[in-house]
C-alpha beads as a LAMMPS data file, in Angstrom:
LAMMPS data file: protein, C-alpha beads

263 atoms
262 bonds

1 atom types
1 bond types

-500.0 500.0 xlo xhi
-500.0 500.0 ylo yhi
-500.0 500.0 zlo zhi

Masses

1 110.0

Atoms # bond

1 1 1 361.291 -368.728 190.488
2 1 1 361.493 -365.344 192.175
3 1 1 358.179 -364.136 194.107
4 1 1 357.869 -361.219 191.868
5 1 1 357.831 -362.810 188.377
6 1 1 354.692 -364.751 187.877
7 1 1 354.964 -367.008 184.412
8 1 1 351.447 -367.610 185.199
9 1 1 349.697 -364.916 184.582
10 1 1 348.240 -365.414 181.630
11 1 1 347.417 -368.636 181.884
12 1 1 346.658 -369.395 185.719
13 1 1 342.843 -369.573 185.196
14 1 1 342.806 -372.075 182.424
15 1 1 344.895 -374.164 184.624
16 1 1 342.727 -376.338 186.252
17 1 1 340.203 -377.180 183.073
18 1 1 343.450 -378.755 181.139
19 1 1 342.363 -382.354 180.458
20 1 1 345.956 -384.101 180.934
21 1 1 345.879 -382.518 184.422
22 1 1 342.145 -383.235 185.287
23 1 1 343.035 -386.939 184.711
24 1 1 346.388 -387.380 186.294
25 1 1 346.712 -390.072 189.002
26 1 1 348.766 -388.329 191.568
27 1 1 345.768 -386.758 193.633
28 1 1 345.346 -389.888 195.551
29 1 1 349.035 -390.764 196.092
30 1 1 349.492 -387.555 197.639
31 1 1 346.430 -387.861 199.723
32 1 1 347.334 -391.229 201.257
33 1 1 350.497 -389.785 201.915
34 1 1 348.730 -386.532 203.660
35 1 1 346.827 -389.032 205.406
36 1 1 349.395 -391.888 206.504
37 1 1 351.546 -389.087 207.952
38 1 1 348.208 -387.789 209.867
39 1 1 349.399 -384.020 209.249
40 1 1 349.972 -381.417 209.190
41 1 1 351.004 -381.288 206.120
42 1 1 353.395 -378.862 203.608
43 1 1 352.941 -378.547 199.913
44 1 1 355.089 -376.494 197.757
45 1 1 354.043 -375.412 194.438
46 1 1 350.345 -375.882 195.604
47 1 1 349.034 -373.591 192.458
48 1 1 345.301 -373.561 192.051
49 1 1 344.350 -376.627 195.044
50 1 1 344.330 -378.975 192.449
51 1 1 345.970 -381.673 195.621
52 1 1 345.671 -379.597 198.431
53 1 1 342.294 -379.180 198.305
54 1 1 341.263 -382.935 198.530
55 1 1 344.076 -383.411 200.770
56 1 1 342.139 -380.595 203.031
57 1 1 338.475 -382.282 202.139
58 1 1 340.234 -385.624 203.583
59 1 1 340.510 -384.290 206.968
60 1 1 344.099 -382.805 206.986
61 1 1 345.858 -379.932 208.169
62 1 1 347.680 -378.503 204.862
63 1 1 349.856 -374.960 204.733
64 1 1 349.896 -374.461 200.609
65 1 1 353.190 -372.527 199.435
66 1 1 353.438 -370.879 196.409
67 1 1 355.591 -368.374 194.204
68 1 1 352.850 -367.423 192.034
69 1 1 349.962 -364.808 193.017
70 1 1 347.983 -365.327 190.158
71 1 1 348.168 -369.485 191.085
72 1 1 346.877 -368.932 194.614
73 1 1 344.312 -366.321 193.322
74 1 1 342.578 -369.138 191.702
75 1 1 342.891 -371.489 194.703
76 1 1 341.608 -368.746 196.510
77 1 1 338.290 -368.335 194.413
78 1 1 337.945 -372.080 194.878
79 1 1 338.607 -372.451 198.447
80 1 1 335.729 -370.228 198.739
81 1 1 333.288 -372.807 197.109
82 1 1 334.321 -375.020 199.877
83 1 1 332.801 -375.835 203.387
84 1 1 334.129 -373.984 206.547
85 1 1 335.398 -377.462 208.055
86 1 1 337.714 -377.743 204.500
87 1 1 338.706 -374.005 204.553
88 1 1 339.319 -374.225 208.530
89 1 1 342.118 -376.532 207.631
90 1 1 343.867 -374.630 205.026
91 1 1 346.367 -372.181 205.041
92 1 1 347.859 -370.355 201.742
93 1 1 351.238 -368.550 201.802
94 1 1 352.945 -366.925 199.291
95 1 1 356.683 -367.367 198.581
96 1 1 359.520 -368.871 197.378
97 1 1 359.997 -372.392 197.677
98 1 1 364.214 -371.422 197.947
99 1 1 363.515 -369.271 200.941
100 1 1 360.495 -369.568 203.077
101 1 1 359.954 -369.290 206.695
102 1 1 356.929 -370.805 208.672
103 1 1 356.688 -370.755 212.590
104 1 1 355.564 -374.273 212.444
105 1 1 357.065 -377.993 211.387
106 1 1 355.179 -380.397 209.498
107 1 1 355.560 -383.896 209.609
108 1 1 355.168 -384.049 205.535
109 1 1 356.342 -382.050 203.075
110 1 1 355.491 -382.919 199.256
111 1 1 355.978 -381.249 196.216
112 1 1 353.220 -382.685 193.947
113 1 1 353.662 -382.151 189.569
114 1 1 357.994 -381.548 189.240
115 1 1 357.589 -377.329 190.795
116 1 1 361.150 -379.137 191.819
117 1 1 362.136 -379.272 188.746
118 1 1 361.840 -375.396 188.202
119 1 1 364.934 -375.277 190.398
120 1 1 367.328 -374.825 187.975
121 1 1 370.868 -375.056 189.935
122 1 1 372.533 -376.961 192.267
123 1 1 372.398 -374.286 194.866
124 1 1 368.714 -373.479 194.489
125 1 1 367.705 -377.422 194.883
126 1 1 369.762 -377.301 197.868
127 1 1 368.455 -373.951 199.001
128 1 1 364.773 -375.514 198.974
129 1 1 366.002 -378.760 200.616
130 1 1 367.673 -377.010 203.557
131 1 1 364.224 -374.807 203.738
132 1 1 362.520 -378.080 203.700
133 1 1 364.655 -380.198 206.399
134 1 1 363.982 -377.460 208.930
135 1 1 360.436 -377.059 208.412
136 1 1 359.889 -381.513 209.054
137 1 1 359.757 -382.648 212.514
138 1 1 361.696 -385.121 213.612
139 1 1 361.292 -388.668 211.678
140 1 1 359.390 -386.435 209.302
141 1 1 358.926 -387.032 205.552
142 1 1 359.588 -385.556 202.049
143 1 1 357.697 -386.930 199.104
144 1 1 357.961 -385.676 195.711
145 1 1 357.769 -386.782 191.620
146 1 1 359.948 -385.273 188.949
147 1 1 359.515 -386.870 185.336
148 1 1 362.296 -389.824 184.401
149 1 1 364.313 -388.951 181.332
150 1 1 363.439 -390.360 178.002
151 1 1 366.715 -390.588 176.801
152 1 1 365.289 -390.980 172.919
153 1 1 363.235 -387.650 173.649
154 1 1 366.153 -386.223 174.632
155 1 1 368.437 -387.298 171.802
156 1 1 366.079 -387.230 168.974
157 1 1 363.512 -385.150 169.975
158 1 1 360.641 -383.765 168.382
159 1 1 362.160 -380.320 168.899
160 1 1 360.865 -376.977 167.966
161 1 1 357.920 -378.497 166.484
162 1 1 353.976 -377.848 167.821
163 1 1 353.174 -381.337 169.076
164 1 1 349.474 -382.457 168.697
165 1 1 346.590 -380.460 170.252
166 1 1 345.127 -381.928 173.299
167 1 1 341.509 -382.001 173.073
168 1 1 339.618 -378.806 173.512
169 1 1 338.016 -377.818 176.710
170 1 1 335.649 -374.736 177.550
171 1 1 335.998 -372.254 180.184
172 1 1 332.680 -371.107 182.424
173 1 1 332.885 -368.423 180.271
174 1 1 332.218 -369.470 177.142
175 1 1 335.938 -369.431 175.808
176 1 1 337.060 -372.343 174.335
177 1 1 340.335 -373.615 174.521
178 1 1 342.872 -375.988 172.649
179 1 1 346.738 -376.371 173.849
180 1 1 349.663 -377.566 172.282
181 1 1 353.110 -378.444 173.430
182 1 1 356.762 -377.367 172.502
183 1 1 360.020 -378.262 173.769
184 1 1 363.315 -376.663 172.489
185 1 1 366.533 -379.042 171.971
186 1 1 367.612 -379.370 175.038
187 1 1 371.030 -378.124 176.861
188 1 1 372.213 -381.553 177.495
189 1 1 375.233 -379.729 179.732
190 1 1 373.129 -378.211 181.940
191 1 1 370.464 -380.772 181.374
192 1 1 367.519 -377.869 181.018
193 1 1 364.942 -378.301 178.881
194 1 1 363.141 -375.003 177.078
195 1 1 359.472 -375.574 176.811
196 1 1 356.236 -373.612 175.619
197 1 1 352.448 -374.363 175.953
198 1 1 350.333 -372.871 174.077
199 1 1 347.078 -372.018 174.592
200 1 1 344.957 -371.150 171.216
201 1 1 341.610 -369.298 172.313
202 1 1 338.358 -368.896 170.885
203 1 1 335.867 -366.239 172.435
204 1 1 332.275 -366.393 172.150
205 1 1 332.342 -363.298 169.753
206 1 1 334.997 -365.706 167.872
207 1 1 337.804 -362.900 168.656
208 1 1 340.890 -365.077 168.792
209 1 1 343.733 -365.212 171.186
210 1 1 346.890 -366.944 171.500
211 1 1 348.640 -367.459 174.840
212 1 1 352.233 -368.866 175.815
213 1 1 353.603 -369.991 178.663
214 1 1 357.177 -370.766 178.359
215 1 1 359.543 -371.914 180.991
216 1 1 362.627 -374.450 181.870
217 1 1 362.862 -376.893 183.423
218 1 1 366.001 -379.063 185.196
219 1 1 365.572 -382.654 184.439
220 1 1 367.270 -385.378 187.083
221 1 1 368.274 -388.713 186.876
222 1 1 367.486 -391.312 189.819
223 1 1 370.682 -391.603 191.397
224 1 1 371.398 -387.468 191.275
225 1 1 368.069 -387.567 193.168
226 1 1 369.160 -389.623 195.624
227 1 1 373.013 -388.361 195.715
228 1 1 371.582 -384.657 196.249
229 1 1 368.498 -385.663 199.214
230 1 1 371.801 -387.088 200.871
231 1 1 373.818 -384.162 200.424
232 1 1 370.755 -382.377 202.485
233 1 1 370.182 -384.481 205.080
234 1 1 367.344 -386.729 203.465
235 1 1 367.415 -390.406 203.722
236 1 1 365.813 -391.769 200.566
237 1 1 363.133 -394.581 201.663
238 1 1 361.462 -395.532 198.520
239 1 1 361.500 -394.626 194.517
240 1 1 358.389 -395.361 192.672
241 1 1 357.443 -395.529 189.232
242 1 1 354.322 -394.810 189.163
243 1 1 351.154 -393.458 191.621
244 1 1 350.413 -396.488 191.929
245 1 1 353.519 -397.452 193.801
246 1 1 355.040 -399.697 191.644
247 1 1 358.515 -400.341 191.566
248 1 1 361.216 -397.936 189.794
249 1 1 362.236 -399.502 186.650
250 1 1 358.855 -401.669 185.950
251 1 1 357.731 -399.012 183.706
252 1 1 359.684 -397.208 180.806
253 1 1 360.255 -393.901 181.458
254 1 1 357.545 -394.134 183.949
255 1 1 357.745 -391.572 186.775
256 1 1 360.264 -390.900 189.250
257 1 1 358.592 -390.280 192.539
258 1 1 360.530 -389.917 195.766
259 1 1 360.041 -390.621 199.343
260 1 1 362.447 -389.452 201.470
261 1 1 362.702 -389.267 205.446
262 1 1 364.702 -386.408 207.198
263 1 1 368.074 -388.214 208.799

Bonds

1 1 1 2
2 1 2 3
3 1 3 4
4 1 4 5
5 1 5 6
6 1 6 7
7 1 7 8
8 1 8 9
9 1 9 10
10 1 10 11
11 1 11 12
12 1 12 13
13 1 13 14
14 1 14 15
15 1 15 16
16 1 16 17
17 1 17 18
18 1 18 19
19 1 19 20
20 1 20 21
21 1 21 22
22 1 22 23
23 1 23 24
24 1 24 25
25 1 25 26
26 1 26 27
27 1 27 28
28 1 28 29
29 1 29 30
30 1 30 31
31 1 31 32
32 1 32 33
33 1 33 34
34 1 34 35
35 1 35 36
36 1 36 37
37 1 37 38
38 1 38 39
39 1 39 40
40 1 40 41
41 1 41 42
42 1 42 43
43 1 43 44
44 1 44 45
45 1 45 46
46 1 46 47
47 1 47 48
48 1 48 49
49 1 49 50
50 1 50 51
51 1 51 52
52 1 52 53
53 1 53 54
54 1 54 55
55 1 55 56
56 1 56 57
57 1 57 58
58 1 58 59
59 1 59 60
60 1 60 61
61 1 61 62
62 1 62 63
63 1 63 64
64 1 64 65
65 1 65 66
66 1 66 67
67 1 67 68
68 1 68 69
69 1 69 70
70 1 70 71
71 1 71 72
72 1 72 73
73 1 73 74
74 1 74 75
75 1 75 76
76 1 76 77
77 1 77 78
78 1 78 79
79 1 79 80
80 1 80 81
81 1 81 82
82 1 82 83
83 1 83 84
84 1 84 85
85 1 85 86
86 1 86 87
87 1 87 88
88 1 88 89
89 1 89 90
90 1 90 91
91 1 91 92
92 1 92 93
93 1 93 94
94 1 94 95
95 1 95 96
96 1 96 97
97 1 97 98
98 1 98 99
99 1 99 100
100 1 100 101
101 1 101 102
102 1 102 103
103 1 103 104
104 1 104 105
105 1 105 106
106 1 106 107
107 1 107 108
108 1 108 109
109 1 109 110
110 1 110 111
111 1 111 112
112 1 112 113
113 1 113 114
114 1 114 115
115 1 115 116
116 1 116 117
117 1 117 118
118 1 118 119
119 1 119 120
120 1 120 121
121 1 121 122
122 1 122 123
123 1 123 124
124 1 124 125
125 1 125 126
126 1 126 127
127 1 127 128
128 1 128 129
129 1 129 130
130 1 130 131
131 1 131 132
132 1 132 133
133 1 133 134
134 1 134 135
135 1 135 136
136 1 136 137
137 1 137 138
138 1 138 139
139 1 139 140
140 1 140 141
141 1 141 142
142 1 142 143
143 1 143 144
144 1 144 145
145 1 145 146
146 1 146 147
147 1 147 148
148 1 148 149
149 1 149 150
150 1 150 151
151 1 151 152
152 1 152 153
153 1 153 154
154 1 154 155
155 1 155 156
156 1 156 157
157 1 157 158
158 1 158 159
159 1 159 160
160 1 160 161
161 1 161 162
162 1 162 163
163 1 163 164
164 1 164 165
165 1 165 166
166 1 166 167
167 1 167 168
168 1 168 169
169 1 169 170
170 1 170 171
171 1 171 172
172 1 172 173
173 1 173 174
174 1 174 175
175 1 175 176
176 1 176 177
177 1 177 178
178 1 178 179
179 1 179 180
180 1 180 181
181 1 181 182
182 1 182 183
183 1 183 184
184 1 184 185
185 1 185 186
186 1 186 187
187 1 187 188
188 1 188 189
189 1 189 190
190 1 190 191
191 1 191 192
192 1 192 193
193 1 193 194
194 1 194 195
195 1 195 196
196 1 196 197
197 1 197 198
198 1 198 199
199 1 199 200
200 1 200 201
201 1 201 202
202 1 202 203
203 1 203 204
204 1 204 205
205 1 205 206
206 1 206 207
207 1 207 208
208 1 208 209
209 1 209 210
210 1 210 211
211 1 211 212
212 1 212 213
213 1 213 214
214 1 214 215
215 1 215 216
216 1 216 217
217 1 217 218
218 1 218 219
219 1 219 220
220 1 220 221
221 1 221 222
222 1 222 223
223 1 223 224
224 1 224 225
225 1 225 226
226 1 226 227
227 1 227 228
228 1 228 229
229 1 229 230
230 1 230 231
231 1 231 232
232 1 232 233
233 1 233 234
234 1 234 235
235 1 235 236
236 1 236 237
237 1 237 238
238 1 238 239
239 1 239 240
240 1 240 241
241 1 241 242
242 1 242 243
243 1 243 244
244 1 244 245
245 1 245 246
246 1 246 247
247 1 247 248
248 1 248 249
249 1 249 250
250 1 250 251
251 1 251 252
252 1 252 253
253 1 253 254
254 1 254 255
255 1 255 256
256 1 256 257
257 1 257 258
258 1 258 259
259 1 259 260
260 1 260 261
261 1 261 262
262 1 262 263
């Protein structure tokens, strides 16, 4: 996604209140990876700081990069509530993950919660990986996750249906929000799925609004990822099926979590 096209403009302020995101188990995994690396860390697709801020709280110097000005605005607001000891460790960069230039190198680059899947073509994926490699110190690591495709869902759907509502959440300004999801039939030749996150918002005065965040994701299979990383100059060290580091294949479909070293 180019930096001037902000698909999160209407929903960025809702992101941190969505229950599945609040309960996601990846934060501890990525904070541990950052602590083991010792910093500095570069996080691509840092968004509202969901992973970035806990990493900085753990004492790690971290740069967060994102293409969405609206998500970064939320991140900066959240950082405003943190003590100086945390904020002094954080640098925010508004840039495209395919073409960024930062005047330093990092011991670790992370891409938490699937931003890599927004890169729909092999050229874009390789451009991103080339940028990452240029910014990694010798022997540095890349850690990221993508979803592991469930073959039954790719074949049978459901497609075009609004799925069951997630638990309602309430915003600080009193708005009540219910989120649903919808997926179009995937393009199985391009390995791209069209998705919608649908937010039904009720204001304190009773007014109702529906916000729709539509986006496309490229899905990957395990050996495709390994081949892509090999082409880009990385050596895969670990592939996990869960953020508790259970081995790939021990859970279906599980996650597809990759630890790769700059070769």
